[in-house]
PDB file of N, CA, C and O in Angstrom:
ATOM      1  N   MET A   1       8.472   5.100 -13.894  1.00  0.00           N
ATOM      2  CA  MET A   1       8.882   6.030 -12.097  1.00  0.00           C
ATOM      3  C   MET A   1      10.106   5.525 -11.156  1.00  0.00           C
ATOM      4  O   MET A   1      10.692   4.514 -10.768  1.00  0.00           O
ATOM      5  N   GLU A   2      10.080   6.880 -11.065  1.00  0.00           N
ATOM      6  CA  GLU A   2      10.682   6.679  -9.451  1.00  0.00           C
ATOM      7  C   GLU A   2      10.375   7.395  -7.861  1.00  0.00           C
ATOM      8  O   GLU A   2       9.425   8.122  -7.568  1.00  0.00           O
ATOM      9  N   TYR A   3      10.964   7.153  -7.390  1.00  0.00           N
ATOM     10  CA  TYR A   3      10.333   7.559  -6.416  1.00  0.00           C
ATOM     11  C   TYR A   3      11.261   7.919  -5.070  1.00  0.00           C
ATOM     12  O   TYR A   3      12.230   7.184  -4.877  1.00  0.00           O
ATOM     13  N   THR A   4      11.041   8.892  -4.234  1.00  0.00           N
ATOM     14  CA  THR A   4      11.721   9.588  -3.572  1.00  0.00           C
ATOM     15  C   THR A   4      12.013   8.866  -2.040  1.00  0.00           C
ATOM     16  O   THR A   4      11.174   7.998  -1.797  1.00  0.00           O
ATOM     17  N   ASP A   5      12.903   9.030  -1.103  1.00  0.00           N
ATOM     18  CA  ASP A   5      13.488   7.730  -0.294  1.00  0.00           C
ATOM     19  C   ASP A   5      12.243   7.857   0.520  1.00  0.00           C
ATOM     20  O   ASP A   5      11.988   6.821   1.134  1.00  0.00           O
ATOM     21  N   LYS A   6      11.462   8.757   0.687  1.00  0.00           N
ATOM     22  CA  LYS A   6      10.629   9.186   1.709  1.00  0.00           C
ATOM     23  C   LYS A   6       9.047   7.699   1.627  1.00  0.00           C
ATOM     24  O   LYS A   6       8.578   7.047   2.560  1.00  0.00           O
ATOM     25  N   GLU A   7       8.621   7.672  -0.098  1.00  0.00           N
ATOM     26  CA  GLU A   7       8.151   6.811  -0.876  1.00  0.00           C
ATOM     27  C   GLU A   7       8.509   5.678  -0.352  1.00  0.00           C
ATOM     28  O   GLU A   7       7.855   5.059   0.488  1.00  0.00           O
ATOM     29  N   LYS A   8      10.022   5.206  -1.025  1.00  0.00           N
ATOM     30  CA  LYS A   8      10.077   3.823  -0.957  1.00  0.00           C
ATOM     31  C   LYS A   8      10.454   3.621   0.498  1.00  0.00           C
ATOM     32  O   LYS A   8      11.500   2.994   0.672  1.00  0.00           O
ATOM     33  N   GLN A   9       9.887   3.978   1.433  1.00  0.00           N
ATOM     34  CA  GLN A   9       9.963   3.775   2.838  1.00  0.00           C
ATOM     35  C   GLN A   9       8.366   3.252   3.144  1.00  0.00           C
ATOM     36  O   GLN A   9       8.016   2.226   3.726  1.00  0.00           O
ATOM     37  N   ILE A  10       7.714   4.085   2.678  1.00  0.00           N
ATOM     38  CA  ILE A  10       6.109   3.738   2.917  1.00  0.00           C
ATOM     39  C   ILE A  10       5.964   2.632   1.616  1.00  0.00           C
ATOM     40  O   ILE A  10       4.886   2.986   1.140  1.00  0.00           O
ATOM     41  N   ILE A  11       6.303   1.833   1.027  1.00  0.00           N
ATOM     42  CA  ILE A  11       6.363   1.104  -0.379  1.00  0.00           C
ATOM     43  C   ILE A  11       6.813  -0.225   0.304  1.00  0.00           C
ATOM     44  O   ILE A  11       5.940  -1.070   0.106  1.00  0.00           O
ATOM     45  N   LYS A  12       7.924  -0.757   1.085  1.00  0.00           N
ATOM     46  CA  LYS A  12       8.727  -1.131   1.777  1.00  0.00           C
ATOM     47  C   LYS A  12       8.074  -1.654   3.227  1.00  0.00           C
ATOM     48  O   LYS A  12       8.252  -2.712   3.832  1.00  0.00           O
ATOM     49  N   THR A  13       6.988  -0.124   3.638  1.00  0.00           N
ATOM     50  CA  THR A  13       6.169  -1.139   4.714  1.00  0.00           C
ATOM     51  C   THR A  13       5.425  -1.778   4.580  1.00  0.00           C
ATOM     52  O   THR A  13       5.123  -2.737   5.290  1.00  0.00           O
ATOM     53  N   ILE A  14       4.842  -1.333   3.441  1.00  0.00           N
ATOM     54  CA  ILE A  14       3.227  -1.594   2.788  1.00  0.00           C
ATOM     55  C   ILE A  14       3.745  -2.672   2.488  1.00  0.00           C
ATOM     56  O   ILE A  14       3.450  -3.318   3.494  1.00  0.00           O
ATOM     57  N   GLU A  15       4.582  -3.701   1.530  1.00  0.00           N
ATOM     58  CA  GLU A  15       5.323  -5.102   1.666  1.00  0.00           C
ATOM     59  C   GLU A  15       5.282  -5.686   2.648  1.00  0.00           C
ATOM     60  O   GLU A  15       5.122  -6.905   2.695  1.00  0.00           O
ATOM     61  N   LYS A  16       5.405  -5.005   3.555  1.00  0.00           N
ATOM     62  CA  LYS A  16       5.385  -5.482   5.117  1.00  0.00           C
ATOM     63  C   LYS A  16       4.603  -6.190   5.354  1.00  0.00           C
ATOM     64  O   LYS A  16       4.980  -7.354   5.489  1.00  0.00           O
ATOM     65  N   VAL A  17       3.225  -5.917   5.519  1.00  0.00           N
ATOM     66  CA  VAL A  17       1.576  -6.351   5.422  1.00  0.00           C
ATOM     67  C   VAL A  17       0.763  -6.743   4.019  1.00  0.00           C
ATOM     68  O   VAL A  17      -0.433  -7.034   3.990  1.00  0.00           O
ATOM     69  N   ARG A  18       1.656  -6.691   2.853  1.00  0.00           N
ATOM     70  CA  ARG A  18       0.388  -7.312   1.987  1.00  0.00           C
ATOM     71  C   ARG A  18       0.585  -8.793   1.675  1.00  0.00           C
ATOM     72  O   ARG A  18       0.228  -9.322   0.622  1.00  0.00           O
ATOM     73  N   PRO A  19       1.194  -9.417   2.704  1.00  0.00           N
ATOM     74  CA  PRO A  19       1.037 -10.889   2.861  1.00  0.00           C
ATOM     75  C   PRO A  19      -0.028 -10.844   3.442  1.00  0.00           C
ATOM     76  O   PRO A  19      -0.935 -11.329   2.765  1.00  0.00           O
ATOM     77  N   TYR A  20      -0.432 -10.345   4.741  1.00  0.00           N
ATOM     78  CA  TYR A  20      -1.494 -10.923   5.212  1.00  0.00           C
ATOM     79  C   TYR A  20      -2.585 -10.665   4.781  1.00  0.00           C
ATOM     80  O   TYR A  20      -3.531 -11.381   5.111  1.00  0.00           O
ATOM     81  N   ILE A  21      -2.857  -9.070   3.527  1.00  0.00           N
ATOM     82  CA  ILE A  21      -3.462  -9.123   3.201  1.00  0.00           C
ATOM     83  C   ILE A  21      -4.274  -9.507   2.261  1.00  0.00           C
ATOM     84  O   ILE A  21      -5.488  -9.337   2.149  1.00  0.00           O
ATOM     85  N   GLN A  22      -2.862 -10.499   1.007  1.00  0.00           N
ATOM     86  CA  GLN A  22      -3.112 -10.925   0.383  1.00  0.00           C
ATOM     87  C   GLN A  22      -3.661 -12.365   0.500  1.00  0.00           C
ATOM     88  O   GLN A  22      -4.178 -12.913  -0.475  1.00  0.00           O
ATOM     89  N   SER A  23      -3.506 -13.178   2.107  1.00  0.00           N
ATOM     90  CA  SER A  23      -3.594 -14.011   2.142  1.00  0.00           C
ATOM     91  C   SER A  23      -5.728 -14.255   2.658  1.00  0.00           C
ATOM     92  O   SER A  23      -6.389 -15.238   2.995  1.00  0.00           O
ATOM     93  N   ASP A  24      -6.137 -12.474   2.399  1.00  0.00           N
ATOM     94  CA  ASP A  24      -7.776 -13.282   2.938  1.00  0.00           C
ATOM     95  C   ASP A  24      -8.239 -12.927   1.751  1.00  0.00           C
ATOM     96  O   ASP A  24      -9.337 -12.379   1.847  1.00  0.00           O
ATOM     97  N   GLY A  25      -7.701 -13.054   0.294  1.00  0.00           N
ATOM     98  CA  GLY A  25      -8.168 -12.286  -0.065  1.00  0.00           C
ATOM     99  C   GLY A  25      -7.618 -11.206  -1.488  1.00  0.00           C
ATOM    100  O   GLY A  25      -7.322 -11.438  -2.660  1.00  0.00           O
ATOM    101  N   GLY A  26      -7.659 -10.451  -0.966  1.00  0.00           N
ATOM    102  CA  GLY A  26      -7.365  -8.611  -1.298  1.00  0.00           C
ATOM    103  C   GLY A  26      -6.083  -8.370  -0.839  1.00  0.00           C
ATOM    104  O   GLY A  26      -5.433  -9.042  -0.038  1.00  0.00           O
ATOM    105  N   ASP A  27      -5.714  -7.154  -1.527  1.00  0.00           N
ATOM    106  CA  ASP A  27      -4.116  -5.993  -1.774  1.00  0.00           C
ATOM    107  C   ASP A  27      -4.448  -5.081  -1.929  1.00  0.00           C
ATOM    108  O   ASP A  27      -5.464  -4.484  -2.285  1.00  0.00           O
ATOM    109  N   VAL A  28      -3.536  -4.930  -1.646  1.00  0.00           N
ATOM    110  CA  VAL A  28      -3.198  -3.150  -1.342  1.00  0.00           C
ATOM    111  C   VAL A  28      -1.884  -2.678  -2.315  1.00  0.00           C
ATOM    112  O   VAL A  28      -0.787  -3.196  -2.527  1.00  0.00           O
ATOM    113  N   ASN A  29      -2.587  -1.356  -2.831  1.00  0.00           N
ATOM    114  CA  ASN A  29      -0.914  -0.828  -3.064  1.00  0.00           C
ATOM    115  C   ASN A  29      -0.034   0.599  -3.124  1.00  0.00           C
ATOM    116  O   ASN A  29       0.926   0.190  -2.471  1.00  0.00           O
ATOM    117  N   PHE A  30       0.172   1.416  -3.315  1.00  0.00           N
ATOM    118  CA  PHE A  30       0.339   2.819  -2.978  1.00  0.00           C
ATOM    119  C   PHE A  30       0.566   3.659  -4.050  1.00  0.00           C
ATOM    120  O   PHE A  30       1.457   3.416  -4.863  1.00  0.00           O
ATOM    121  N   VAL A  31      -0.193   4.674  -4.131  1.00  0.00           N
ATOM    122  CA  VAL A  31      -0.454   5.494  -5.679  1.00  0.00           C
ATOM    123  C   VAL A  31       0.629   6.592  -5.349  1.00  0.00           C
ATOM    124  O   VAL A  31       1.732   6.668  -5.891  1.00  0.00           O
ATOM    125  N   LYS A  32       0.162   7.387  -4.424  1.00  0.00           N
ATOM    126  CA  LYS A  32       0.791   8.412  -4.697  1.00  0.00           C
ATOM    127  C   LYS A  32       1.259   8.980  -2.975  1.00  0.00           C
ATOM    128  O   LYS A  32       0.920   8.370  -1.960  1.00  0.00           O
ATOM    129  N   LEU A  33       2.241  10.488  -2.986  1.00  0.00           N
ATOM    130  CA  LEU A  33       2.264  10.739  -1.398  1.00  0.00           C
ATOM    131  C   LEU A  33       2.488  12.310  -1.719  1.00  0.00           C
ATOM    132  O   LEU A  33       3.552  12.749  -2.156  1.00  0.00           O
ATOM    133  N   GLU A  34       1.214  13.189  -1.414  1.00  0.00           N
ATOM    134  CA  GLU A  34       0.682  14.202  -1.690  1.00  0.00           C
ATOM    135  C   GLU A  34       0.730  15.344   0.278  1.00  0.00           C
ATOM    136  O   GLU A  34      -0.131  15.074   1.115  1.00  0.00           O
ATOM    137  N   ASP A  35       1.422  16.047   0.472  1.00  0.00           N
ATOM    138  CA  ASP A  35       1.613  17.385   1.559  1.00  0.00           C
ATOM    139  C   ASP A  35       1.954  16.257   2.755  1.00  0.00           C
ATOM    140  O   ASP A  35       2.063  16.596   3.933  1.00  0.00           O
ATOM    141  N   ASP A  36       2.106  14.884   2.301  1.00  0.00           N
ATOM    142  CA  ASP A  36       2.701  14.029   4.156  1.00  0.00           C
ATOM    143  C   ASP A  36       1.013  12.931   4.132  1.00  0.00           C
ATOM    144  O   ASP A  36       1.078  12.001   4.936  1.00  0.00           O
ATOM    145  N   ILE A  37      -0.308  13.005   3.344  1.00  0.00           N
ATOM    146  CA  ILE A  37      -0.647  11.698   3.359  1.00  0.00           C
ATOM    147  C   ILE A  37      -0.684  11.360   1.957  1.00  0.00           C
ATOM    148  O   ILE A  37      -0.872  11.879   0.857  1.00  0.00           O
ATOM    149  N   VAL A  38      -0.303   9.754   2.743  1.00  0.00           N
ATOM    150  CA  VAL A  38      -0.163   9.000   1.674  1.00  0.00           C
ATOM    151  C   VAL A  38      -1.954   8.283   0.982  1.00  0.00           C
ATOM    152  O   VAL A  38      -3.082   8.512   1.417  1.00  0.00           O
ATOM    153  N   TYR A  39      -1.452   7.280  -0.366  1.00  0.00           N
ATOM    154  CA  TYR A  39      -2.778   7.191  -0.821  1.00  0.00           C
ATOM    155  C   TYR A  39      -2.657   5.879  -0.995  1.00  0.00           C
ATOM    156  O   TYR A  39      -1.487   5.495  -1.001  1.00  0.00           O
ATOM    157  N   LEU A  40      -3.529   5.003  -1.150  1.00  0.00           N
ATOM    158  CA  LEU A  40      -3.462   3.930  -1.672  1.00  0.00           C
ATOM    159  C   LEU A  40      -4.467   2.908  -2.125  1.00  0.00           C
ATOM    160  O   LEU A  40      -5.614   3.106  -1.725  1.00  0.00           O
ATOM    161  N   ASN A  41      -4.249   1.796  -2.923  1.00  0.00           N
ATOM    162  CA  ASN A  41      -4.878   1.709  -3.344  1.00  0.00           C
ATOM    163  C   ASN A  41      -5.724   0.114  -2.739  1.00  0.00           C
ATOM    164  O   ASN A  41      -5.168  -0.429  -1.784  1.00  0.00           O
ATOM    165  N   VAL A  42      -6.497  -0.294  -3.079  1.00  0.00           N
ATOM    166  CA  VAL A  42      -7.199  -1.875  -2.699  1.00  0.00           C
ATOM    167  C   VAL A  42      -7.543  -2.411  -3.798  1.00  0.00           C
ATOM    168  O   VAL A  42      -7.822  -1.877  -4.872  1.00  0.00           O
ATOM    169  N   TYR A  43      -7.515  -3.561  -3.479  1.00  0.00           N
ATOM    170  CA  TYR A  43      -8.530  -4.948  -4.668  1.00  0.00           C
ATOM    171  C   TYR A  43      -8.765  -5.841  -3.366  1.00  0.00           C
ATOM    172  O   TYR A  43      -8.513  -6.001  -2.172  1.00  0.00           O
ATOM    173  N   GLY A  44      -9.916  -6.626  -5.299  1.00  0.00           N
ATOM    174  CA  GLY A  44     -10.310  -8.396  -4.232  1.00  0.00           C
ATOM    175  C   GLY A  44     -10.925  -8.273  -3.469  1.00  0.00           C
ATOM    176  O   GLY A  44     -11.943  -7.593  -3.593  1.00  0.00           O
ATOM    177  N   ALA A  45     -10.695  -8.687  -2.680  1.00  0.00           N
ATOM    178  CA  ALA A  45     -11.733  -8.902  -1.147  1.00  0.00           C
ATOM    179  C   ALA A  45     -12.000  -7.678  -0.508  1.00  0.00           C
ATOM    180  O   ALA A  45     -13.098  -7.420  -0.013  1.00  0.00           O
ATOM    181  N   CYS A  46     -10.737  -6.678  -0.496  1.00  0.00           N
ATOM    182  CA  CYS A  46     -10.623  -5.147   0.053  1.00  0.00           C
ATOM    183  C   CYS A  46     -12.205  -4.882  -0.083  1.00  0.00           C
ATOM    184  O   CYS A  46     -13.154  -5.209   0.630  1.00  0.00           O
ATOM    185  N   ILE A  47     -12.139  -4.387  -0.902  1.00  0.00           N
ATOM    186  CA  ILE A  47     -13.107  -3.835  -2.134  1.00  0.00           C
ATOM    187  C   ILE A  47     -14.605  -4.198  -1.360  1.00  0.00           C
ATOM    188  O   ILE A  47     -14.837  -5.315  -1.822  1.00  0.00           O
ATOM    189  N   GLY A  48     -15.231  -4.016  -0.853  1.00  0.00           N
ATOM    190  CA  GLY A  48     -16.724  -3.662  -0.288  1.00  0.00           C
ATOM    191  C   GLY A  48     -16.855  -3.894   0.936  1.00  0.00           C
ATOM    192  O   GLY A  48     -17.868  -3.584   1.562  1.00  0.00           O
ATOM    193  N   CYS A  49     -15.550  -4.641   1.589  1.00  0.00           N
ATOM    194  CA  CYS A  49     -15.339  -5.069   3.288  1.00  0.00           C
ATOM    195  C   CYS A  49     -15.432  -4.104   3.952  1.00  0.00           C
ATOM    196  O   CYS A  49     -14.897  -3.002   4.076  1.00  0.00           O
ATOM    197  N   SER A  50     -16.422  -4.849   4.492  1.00  0.00           N
ATOM    198  CA  SER A  50     -16.491  -3.902   6.200  1.00  0.00           C
ATOM    199  C   SER A  50     -15.252  -3.050   7.013  1.00  0.00           C
ATOM    200  O   SER A  50     -15.188  -1.860   7.319  1.00  0.00           O
ATOM    201  N   ALA A  51     -14.511  -3.921   7.180  1.00  0.00           N
ATOM    202  CA  ALA A  51     -13.819  -3.860   7.653  1.00  0.00           C
ATOM    203  C   ALA A  51     -12.389  -2.948   7.051  1.00  0.00           C
ATOM    204  O   ALA A  51     -11.313  -2.602   7.540  1.00  0.00           O
ATOM    205  N   LEU A  52     -13.039  -2.806   5.786  1.00  0.00           N
ATOM    206  CA  LEU A  52     -11.589  -1.958   5.439  1.00  0.00           C
ATOM    207  C   LEU A  52     -11.255  -0.686   5.531  1.00  0.00           C
ATOM    208  O   LEU A  52     -10.221  -0.191   5.081  1.00  0.00           O
ATOM    209  N   GLY A  53     -12.175  -0.087   6.154  1.00  0.00           N
ATOM    210  CA  GLY A  53     -11.848   1.445   6.976  1.00  0.00           C
ATOM    211  C   GLY A  53     -10.997   0.804   8.544  1.00  0.00           C
ATOM    212  O   GLY A  53     -10.138   1.502   9.083  1.00  0.00           O
ATOM    213  N   GLU A  54     -11.236  -0.034   8.893  1.00  0.00           N
ATOM    214  CA  GLU A  54     -10.091  -0.607  10.298  1.00  0.00           C
ATOM    215  C   GLU A  54      -8.622  -0.151   9.740  1.00  0.00           C
ATOM    216  O   GLU A  54      -7.799   0.688  10.104  1.00  0.00           O
ATOM    217  N   THR A  55      -8.732  -1.704   8.020  1.00  0.00           N
ATOM    218  CA  THR A  55      -8.116  -2.087   8.003  1.00  0.00           C
ATOM    219  C   THR A  55      -6.822  -0.586   7.552  1.00  0.00           C
ATOM    220  O   THR A  55      -5.973  -0.169   8.341  1.00  0.00           O
ATOM    221  N   LEU A  56      -6.943  -0.298   6.779  1.00  0.00           N
ATOM    222  CA  LEU A  56      -6.867   0.887   6.423  1.00  0.00           C
ATOM    223  C   LEU A  56      -5.604   2.352   7.676  1.00  0.00           C
ATOM    224  O   LEU A  56      -4.491   2.823   7.447  1.00  0.00           O
ATOM    225  N   LYS A  57      -6.329   2.501   8.565  1.00  0.00           N
ATOM    226  CA  LYS A  57      -6.837   3.364   9.888  1.00  0.00           C
ATOM    227  C   LYS A  57      -5.853   2.709  10.671  1.00  0.00           C
ATOM    228  O   LYS A  57      -4.699   3.079  10.891  1.00  0.00           O
ATOM    229  N   ASP A  58      -6.453   1.673  11.073  1.00  0.00           N
ATOM    230  CA  ASP A  58      -5.148   0.944  12.494  1.00  0.00           C
ATOM    231  C   ASP A  58      -4.252  -0.181  12.270  1.00  0.00           C
ATOM    232  O   ASP A  58      -3.639  -0.722  13.190  1.00  0.00           O
ATOM    233  N   GLY A  59      -4.152  -0.633  10.715  1.00  0.00           N
ATOM    234  CA  GLY A  59      -3.641  -1.741   9.986  1.00  0.00           C
ATOM    235  C   GLY A  59      -2.417  -0.782   9.562  1.00  0.00           C
ATOM    236  O   GLY A  59      -1.512  -0.309  10.250  1.00  0.00           O
ATOM    237  N   VAL A  60      -2.690  -0.670   8.274  1.00  0.00           N
ATOM    238  CA  VAL A  60      -1.892  -0.053   7.471  1.00  0.00           C
ATOM    239  C   VAL A  60      -1.158   0.670   7.729  1.00  0.00           C
ATOM    240  O   VAL A  60       0.048   0.728   7.969  1.00  0.00           O
ATOM    241  N   GLY A  61      -2.410   1.593   7.641  1.00  0.00           N
ATOM    242  CA  GLY A  61      -2.100   3.514   8.060  1.00  0.00           C
ATOM    243  C   GLY A  61      -0.639   3.908   9.491  1.00  0.00           C
ATOM    244  O   GLY A  61       0.358   4.631   9.501  1.00  0.00           O
ATOM    245  N   ALA A  62      -1.440   2.741  10.730  1.00  0.00           N
ATOM    246  CA  ALA A  62      -0.437   2.999  11.838  1.00  0.00           C
ATOM    247  C   ALA A  62       0.953   2.576  11.018  1.00  0.00           C
ATOM    248  O   ALA A  62       1.985   3.211  10.799  1.00  0.00           O
ATOM    249  N   LEU A  63       0.640   1.575  10.753  1.00  0.00           N
ATOM    250  CA  LEU A  63       2.108   0.817  10.607  1.00  0.00           C
ATOM    251  C   LEU A  63       2.874   2.014   9.357  1.00  0.00           C
ATOM    252  O   LEU A  63       4.068   2.253   9.533  1.00  0.00           O
ATOM    253  N   ILE A  64       2.392   2.484   8.544  1.00  0.00           N
ATOM    254  CA  ILE A  64       3.720   3.472   8.137  1.00  0.00           C
ATOM    255  C   ILE A  64       3.150   4.579   9.001  1.00  0.00           C
ATOM    256  O   ILE A  64       2.060   4.009   9.033  1.00  0.00           O
ATOM    257  N   MET A  65       2.930   5.699   9.751  1.00  0.00           N
ATOM    258  CA  MET A  65       2.882   6.486  10.375  1.00  0.00           C
ATOM    259  C   MET A  65       4.178   6.614  11.340  1.00  0.00           C
ATOM    260  O   MET A  65       5.033   7.465  11.586  1.00  0.00           O
ATOM    261  N   ASP A  66       3.798   5.080  11.819  1.00  0.00           N
ATOM    262  CA  ASP A  66       4.903   4.144  12.949  1.00  0.00           C
ATOM    263  C   ASP A  66       6.208   4.547  12.219  1.00  0.00           C
ATOM    264  O   ASP A  66       7.156   5.232  12.604  1.00  0.00           O
ATOM    265  N   GLU A  67       5.957   3.887  10.998  1.00  0.00           N
ATOM    266  CA  GLU A  67       8.325   3.932  10.639  1.00  0.00           C
ATOM    267  C   GLU A  67       8.277   4.563   9.597  1.00  0.00           C
ATOM    268  O   GLU A  67       9.092   4.273   8.722  1.00  0.00           O
ATOM    269  N   VAL A  68       7.241   5.694   9.351  1.00  0.00           N
ATOM    270  CA  VAL A  68       7.812   6.424   8.358  1.00  0.00           C
ATOM    271  C   VAL A  68       7.080   8.504   8.295  1.00  0.00           C
ATOM    272  O   VAL A  68       6.030   9.066   7.985  1.00  0.00           O
ATOM    273  N   GLU A  69       9.060   9.077   9.029  1.00  0.00           N
ATOM    274  CA  GLU A  69       8.505   9.983   9.536  1.00  0.00           C
ATOM    275  C   GLU A  69       7.819  11.205   8.961  1.00  0.00           C
ATOM    276  O   GLU A  69       8.008  11.580   7.804  1.00  0.00           O
ATOM    277  N   GLY A  70       7.031  11.797   9.805  1.00  0.00           N
ATOM    278  CA  GLY A  70       6.238  12.695   9.327  1.00  0.00           C
ATOM    279  C   GLY A  70       5.008  12.596   8.369  1.00  0.00           C
ATOM    280  O   GLY A  70       4.659  13.652   7.841  1.00  0.00           O
ATOM    281  N   ILE A  71       4.276  11.412   8.067  1.00  0.00           N
ATOM    282  CA  ILE A  71       3.050  11.411   7.231  1.00  0.00           C
ATOM    283  C   ILE A  71       2.007  11.625   8.142  1.00  0.00           C
ATOM    284  O   ILE A  71       2.101  11.033   9.218  1.00  0.00           O
ATOM    285  N   LYS A  72       1.137  12.265   7.967  1.00  0.00           N
ATOM    286  CA  LYS A  72      -0.293  12.862   7.927  1.00  0.00           C
ATOM    287  C   LYS A  72      -1.912  12.397   8.583  1.00  0.00           C
ATOM    288  O   LYS A  72      -2.839  12.848   9.256  1.00  0.00           O
ATOM    289  N   ASP A  73      -1.437  11.079   7.790  1.00  0.00           N
ATOM    290  CA  ASP A  73      -2.763  10.925   7.358  1.00  0.00           C
ATOM    291  C   ASP A  73      -2.431   8.928   5.776  1.00  0.00           C
ATOM    292  O   ASP A  73      -1.534   8.976   4.934  1.00  0.00           O
ATOM    293  N   VAL A  74      -3.110   8.026   5.867  1.00  0.00           N
ATOM    294  CA  VAL A  74      -3.136   7.559   5.071  1.00  0.00           C
ATOM    295  C   VAL A  74      -4.751   7.035   4.953  1.00  0.00           C
ATOM    296  O   VAL A  74      -5.465   6.391   5.722  1.00  0.00           O
ATOM    297  N   ARG A  75      -5.032   7.785   3.257  1.00  0.00           N
ATOM    298  CA  ARG A  75      -6.100   6.705   2.999  1.00  0.00           C
ATOM    299  C   ARG A  75      -6.102   6.446   1.075  1.00  0.00           C
ATOM    300  O   ARG A  75      -5.298   6.434   0.144  1.00  0.00           O
ATOM    301  N   LEU A  76      -7.816   6.243   1.367  1.00  0.00           N
ATOM    302  CA  LEU A  76      -7.906   5.173  -0.091  1.00  0.00           C
ATOM    303  C   LEU A  76      -8.046   6.485  -1.267  1.00  0.00           C
ATOM    304  O   LEU A  76      -8.789   7.466  -1.300  1.00  0.00           O
ATOM    305  N   TYR A  77      -7.354   6.170  -1.856  1.00  0.00           N
ATOM    306  CA  TYR A  77      -6.985   6.503  -2.781  1.00  0.00           C
ATOM    307  C   TYR A  77      -8.646   6.559  -3.519  1.00  0.00           C
ATOM    308  O   TYR A  77      -9.296   5.514  -3.472  1.00  0.00           O
ATOM    309  N   ILE A  78      -9.215   7.678  -4.119  1.00  0.00           N
ATOM    310  CA  ILE A  78     -10.484   7.889  -4.899  1.00  0.00           C
ATOM    311  C   ILE A  78     -10.049   8.844  -5.602  1.00  0.00           C
ATOM    312  O   ILE A  78      -9.754   9.945  -5.136  1.00  0.00           O
ATOM    313  N   PRO A  79      -9.891   8.259  -7.794  1.00  0.00           N
ATOM    314  CA  PRO A  79      -9.178   8.768  -8.193  1.00  0.00           C
ATOM    315  C   PRO A  79     -10.689   9.541  -9.339  1.00  0.00           C
ATOM    316  O   PRO A  79     -11.762   8.947  -9.444  1.00  0.00           O
ATOM    317  N   GLU A  80     -10.348  11.135 -10.178  1.00  0.00           N
ATOM    318  CA  GLU A  80     -11.219  11.947 -10.207  1.00  0.00           C
ATOM    319  C   GLU A  80     -11.633  11.689 -11.585  1.00  0.00           C
ATOM    320  O   GLU A  80     -10.786  11.533 -12.465  1.00  0.00           O
ATOM    321  N   VAL A  81     -12.975  11.631 -11.840  1.00  0.00           N
ATOM    322  CA  VAL A  81     -13.368  10.855 -12.806  1.00  0.00           C
ATOM    323  C   VAL A  81     -13.521  12.310 -13.816  1.00  0.00           C
ATOM    324  O   VAL A  81     -13.901  12.214 -14.983  1.00  0.00           O
TER     325      VAL A  81
END
């Protein structure tokens, strides 16, 4: 899969915080960028964690929106069934 420059910048930004999330037994990765909204998957200890919303909005999301111009929001990816 070939990523756009903006998607590459998002992935690079996520890579900055992944070690901290992984040190707590979780993980996060980029799924897609749609209409300037970033969608992420979480794994491991992140699933069911009471701090997940805070981590996405105030941690990973805030960093992405600060470093990547034009991002409107960062959300948890929920696949359609």
